[in-house]
Structure formats: C-alpha cells, structure tokens
C-alpha positions as CSV (number, residue, x, y, z in Angstrom):
1,X,-25.5,7.7,106.4
2,X,-28.8,6.3,107.1
3,X,-30.8,9.6,107.3
4,X,-29.3,10.8,104.0
5,X,-31.7,8.9,101.8
6,X,-34.7,11.2,101.9
7,X,-34.5,14.6,100.3
8,X,-35.1,18.0,102.1
9,X,-38.2,20.1,101.0
10,X,-37.5,23.4,102.3
11,X,-35.7,25.5,99.7
12,X,-34.0,27.6,102.4
13,X,-32.1,26.7,105.5
14,X,-33.8,24.3,108.0
15,X,-35.3,25.5,111.2
16,X,-34.1,24.4,114.6
17,X,-36.9,24.6,117.4
18,X,-36.7,23.8,121.0
19,X,-39.9,22.8,122.7
20,X,-39.6,24.2,126.2
21,X,-41.4,24.9,129.3
22,X,-40.1,24.3,132.9
23,X,-43.4,23.2,134.0
24,X,-44.0,19.4,133.7
25,X,-47.2,17.9,132.4
26,X,-48.0,20.6,129.9
27,X,-47.8,18.3,126.8
28,X,-44.2,19.1,125.9
29,X,-42.9,15.5,124.8
30,X,-46.4,14.9,123.3
31,X,-45.9,18.0,121.1
32,X,-42.4,17.0,120.4
33,X,-43.4,13.6,119.1
34,X,-46.6,14.4,117.3
35,X,-45.3,17.5,115.8
36,X,-42.4,15.7,114.4
37,X,-44.5,13.0,113.1
38,X,-46.9,15.4,111.3
39,X,-44.1,17.3,109.6
40,X,-42.5,14.0,108.6
41,X,-45.9,13.0,107.1
42,X,-46.1,16.2,105.2
43,X,-42.8,15.2,103.6
44,X,-40.5,17.4,105.6
45,X,-37.2,15.6,106.8
46,X,-37.3,16.1,110.6
47,X,-34.8,15.3,113.4
48,X,-36.2,14.9,116.9
49,X,-33.5,15.4,119.4
50,X,-34.5,13.9,123.0
51,X,-32.8,16.1,125.5
52,X,-34.9,14.9,128.4
53,X,-33.5,12.1,130.5
54,X,-36.9,10.9,131.0
55,X,-36.7,9.7,127.3
56,X,-40.5,10.1,126.8
57,X,-40.0,11.5,123.3
58,X,-37.8,8.4,122.5
59,X,-40.2,5.8,123.8
60,X,-43.1,7.8,122.0
61,X,-41.6,6.6,118.8
62,X,-41.4,3.0,119.9
63,X,-37.6,3.1,120.7
64,X,-36.5,1.1,123.7
65,X,-34.8,3.6,125.9
66,X,-33.6,0.7,128.3
67,X,-31.7,-1.2,125.7
68,X,-29.4,1.5,124.2
69,X,-25.7,1.4,124.2
70,X,-25.5,5.1,122.9
71,X,-27.7,8.1,123.3
72,X,-27.6,11.9,123.5
73,X,-25.4,11.5,126.7
74,X,-22.6,10.2,124.7
75,X,-22.9,12.7,121.9
76,X,-22.9,15.8,124.4
77,X,-19.9,14.3,126.3
78,X,-18.0,13.8,123.1
79,X,-17.8,10.0,123.2
80,X,-19.5,9.6,119.7
81,X,-20.9,11.9,117.0
82,X,-24.5,12.8,116.8
83,X,-24.8,11.1,113.3
84,X,-23.9,7.7,115.0
85,X,-26.9,7.8,117.3
86,X,-29.7,9.0,114.9
87,X,-32.3,6.4,114.2
88,X,-34.9,6.3,111.6
89,X,-38.6,5.6,113.1
90,X,-41.8,4.1,111.7
91,X,-42.9,7.4,110.0
92,X,-40.8,8.2,106.6
93,X,-38.6,11.2,106.8
94,X,-38.6,11.4,110.8
95,X,-35.4,10.6,112.8
96,X,-34.7,10.4,116.5
97,X,-31.5,11.1,118.5
98,X,-32.6,9.2,121.6
99,X,-32.2,9.8,125.3
100,X,-31.8,7.4,128.3
101,X,-31.6,8.0,132.1
102,X,-28.0,8.4,131.5
103,X,-28.6,11.9,130.3
104,X,-29.3,13.0,133.8
105,X,-25.5,12.6,134.5
106,X,-24.6,15.1,131.7
107,X,-26.3,17.9,133.6
108,X,-23.6,17.3,136.4
109,X,-20.7,16.4,134.1
110,X,-21.1,19.4,131.8
111,X,-20.7,21.9,134.7
112,X,-17.0,21.7,134.6
113,X,-16.7,21.4,130.7
114,X,-15.2,23.9,128.5
115,X,-17.8,25.8,126.5
116,X,-20.5,23.8,128.4
117,X,-23.5,25.9,127.2
118,X,-22.7,25.2,123.3
119,X,-22.1,21.4,123.4
120,X,-25.4,20.7,121.7
121,X,-24.9,23.5,119.1
122,X,-21.4,22.1,118.3
123,X,-22.7,18.5,117.7
124,X,-25.6,19.6,115.8
125,X,-23.8,21.7,113.3
126,X,-22.6,18.8,111.1
127,X,-26.0,17.2,110.6
128,X,-28.4,20.1,110.9
129,X,-28.4,21.0,107.2
130,X,-29.5,17.6,106.3
131,X,-33.0,18.2,107.9
132,X,-35.8,20.7,107.2
133,X,-36.6,20.7,110.8
134,X,-34.7,19.9,114.0
135,X,-37.0,19.6,117.1
136,X,-35.4,19.5,120.4
137,X,-37.4,18.2,123.3
138,X,-36.2,19.8,126.4
139,X,-36.4,18.8,130.2
140,X,-38.9,20.4,132.4
141,X,-36.3,22.6,134.1
142,X,-34.0,25.5,133.2
143,X,-30.8,23.7,133.9
144,X,-27.9,23.2,131.5
145,X,-29.4,20.8,129.1
146,X,-32.1,23.5,128.5
147,X,-29.5,26.2,128.1
148,X,-27.8,24.0,125.5
149,X,-31.0,23.8,123.6
150,X,-31.7,27.5,123.7
151,X,-28.3,28.2,122.6
152,X,-28.4,25.7,119.8
153,X,-31.8,26.7,118.1
154,X,-33.1,29.7,116.4
155,X,-36.7,29.3,117.8
156,X,-38.8,28.3,120.8
157,X,-42.1,26.5,120.6
158,X,-43.7,26.9,123.9
159,X,-46.6,24.6,124.9
160,X,-49.1,26.1,127.4
161,X,-51.9,23.8,129.0
162,X,-55.4,25.3,129.1
163,X,-55.5,25.2,132.8
164,X,-55.3,27.5,136.0
165,X,-51.9,29.0,136.4
166,X,-51.1,28.4,132.8
167,X,-48.7,31.5,132.7
168,X,-47.2,30.7,136.1
169,X,-43.2,30.5,135.6
170,X,-43.2,31.8,132.3
171,X,-41.6,35.0,133.2
172,X,-38.6,33.1,134.5
173,X,-38.4,31.2,131.2
174,X,-38.6,34.4,129.4
175,X,-35.9,35.8,131.6
176,X,-33.7,32.9,130.7
177,X,-34.4,33.4,126.9
178,X,-33.3,37.1,127.2
179,X,-30.1,36.1,129.0
180,X,-29.3,33.4,126.3
181,X,-30.2,35.8,123.5
182,X,-27.8,38.6,125.0
183,X,-25.0,36.5,125.8
184,X,-25.0,33.3,123.8
185,X,-27.5,33.3,121.0
186,X,-28.6,36.5,119.4
187,X,-30.8,34.8,116.8
188,X,-32.9,33.1,119.5
189,X,-36.7,34.2,119.2
190,X,-40.1,32.6,120.4
191,X,-41.3,31.0,117.4
192,X,-44.7,30.1,118.6
193,X,-47.0,29.2,121.5
194,X,-49.2,26.2,121.4
195,X,-52.2,25.8,123.6
196,X,-52.6,22.2,124.8
197,X,-55.2,20.1,126.7
198,X,-57.9,22.2,125.4
199,X,-61.5,21.3,126.6
200,X,-64.1,23.1,124.5
201,X,-66.7,22.1,127.1
202,X,-65.2,24.5,129.7
203,X,-65.4,28.2,129.9
204,X,-62.1,28.1,131.8
205,X,-60.2,26.8,128.7
206,X,-61.3,29.5,126.5
207,X,-60.4,32.1,129.2
208,X,-56.9,30.8,129.3
209,X,-56.5,30.9,125.6
210,X,-57.6,34.4,125.6
211,X,-55.2,35.3,128.4
212,X,-52.3,33.7,126.6
213,X,-53.3,35.5,123.4
214,X,-53.4,38.8,125.3
215,X,-49.8,38.0,126.6
216,X,-48.1,36.6,123.5
217,X,-50.3,38.1,120.7
218,X,-49.8,36.7,117.3
219,X,-47.1,34.2,118.5
220,X,-50.1,31.9,119.5
221,X,-50.9,29.3,116.9
222,X,-54.5,29.3,115.8
223,X,-54.5,25.3,116.3
224,X,-55.7,24.2,119.7
225,X,-54.5,20.7,120.7
226,X,-57.5,19.0,122.5
227,X,-57.5,16.8,125.7
228,X,-58.2,13.4,124.3
229,X,-58.0,9.8,125.7
230,X,-56.2,8.7,122.4
231,X,-53.5,11.4,122.7
232,X,-52.7,10.1,126.3
233,X,-52.8,6.4,125.2
234,X,-50.7,6.6,122.0
235,X,-47.3,6.7,124.0
236,X,-47.8,3.5,125.7
237,X,-48.2,1.9,122.3
238,X,-44.7,3.5,121.2
239,X,-46.7,5.5,118.5
240,X,-47.4,9.0,117.6
241,X,-51.2,9.7,117.6
242,X,-51.1,10.2,113.8
243,X,-50.4,6.4,113.7
244,X,-52.3,5.2,116.6
245,X,-55.5,7.2,115.9
246,X,-55.0,8.7,112.5
247,X,-58.5,10.0,112.0
248,X,-59.1,11.3,115.6
249,X,-59.2,14.8,116.9
250,X,-55.6,14.6,118.2
251,X,-54.0,13.6,115.1
252,X,-56.0,16.2,113.1
253,X,-54.9,19.0,115.6
254,X,-51.2,18.1,115.2
255,X,-51.5,17.8,111.5
256,X,-53.0,21.3,111.5
257,X,-50.3,22.6,113.8
258,X,-47.6,21.1,111.6
259,X,-48.9,23.1,108.6
260,X,-49.0,26.3,110.6
261,X,-45.3,25.7,111.5
262,X,-44.4,25.3,107.8
263,X,-46.4,28.5,107.1
264,X,-44.5,30.5,109.5
265,X,-41.1,29.2,108.1
C-alpha cells in the first residue's frame, strides 16, 4: 500500500488522538493540519483523518475536496476500506484520509446503523498500527461523528482559544467524554490542552491561559499557539504553515507542540 513505504519511529504502539471542541473557530483544523505536518517533519508516520464535513483539514494539505470520488463517508458507510482512500501529501511521512461535504450525510445515515458509535474504530483498526500517530479532526459538534472519534481514540487534544468564554461549553464536552469512557471506550483520556490564538500584547490572553491551567492543570501544553496572519493565510494556499512560512512564529509554535506531544507519549 502507498502508505506502507516509510517506517514507524515509535517503539511502542502508536497513539490515536482526536482534536475536539464543539465550539467553532478555536483553531481545531489549524491544529490538526499543523500538528500532523510537524510530527511528519520530525519523522513520525502520521495519518490525519478528516471527520469534519467542512473538509478544512483536507484542503489544508492541498487536497481538492470538491473533486473526490471517495472520502471518509464511503469508508464509514462500508463502501470501501479506509486504506483505499488514504493519500500521501507534500510532507514526507504524512497521510490524509480526506473528507467532503458528503460526510454530512453520514451523521444521518449512521443513526440506524448497527454499532453506529464504533464505525470509525472498526475501520481504523486494520491501518492504525502502520502509523506512529493517528490524528482525527472532529466536527464542531457533539454528534455521531464526534462520538465515533471519541470511541476510536485513546486521547483527546482540546484546543482552547485565548479569548473571553474560552471554557464555555467545555463542561458538556467533558460530560460526553465521561459517558463514552463509561459505556464505549474505557481507555479514553484527555491527552492535552493547547492554547490557541494567543496574543502576548493583551492581558486577557494571559488571564485566560492562567484560568485554563487552573482548570486542567498539567494537561495544558507549555507551547502557546500565537495569533498570526501567516497561520490564517496558509490554508488558502493549501499548505501547512510549516511549509508556507517555515521560519515564522506559527511554524515554530507547532514544531514545539509536536515535540511536547512526542515527549508525552
């Protein structure tokens, strides 16, 4: 298979992480793309699974989400195996299972499906051991697609923006995590919390960081992802910021975050 050429680096089992926050605009897909790119550049074989019908993680790596015959919709509904839709991207060691707007239909079609909460887990199992990291970009909701992600992974990475109401709605997310842990996935844990859109010029940003660290304690990564124009521009060029602006603050921050992720593993 195409993704079988480069070797894994982790000596133990790979890690599966879902990037999740039901609030939109918190840097979820930006983190999914740039963390995956940075892990790949460190030499770790990484699969990014785009589970968001908006397909931002797909287009963030330059894959055209409007001209795809097969995507995560087909894999989840059993039309094709996950291995058949995985594609390599510009960065060595990084692969993407793409999404299109078709995936929005899966949310409805899965409602009546047998074992509907474990579809992603089932299709991931045959390929997961080929990768050091599987990163799942979730939609900004707590619907069936996100529940599938929580059931399939062993850790959550929660992006939180450094703005007012940063913790708003997180109690509902953590309630969902507890329910999934109790009934579907006893291995599920919060792997880490990453602060995004940090503006060092404002007192508010540091206050929010302190508030989140009080709440999540040592789960919060030391790396702070800055608010930069280059990070915002990169997706429109179909590139992670590590390629679009490799010496900029955004690329530097995500490279630092990737090293922290590896250290935690």
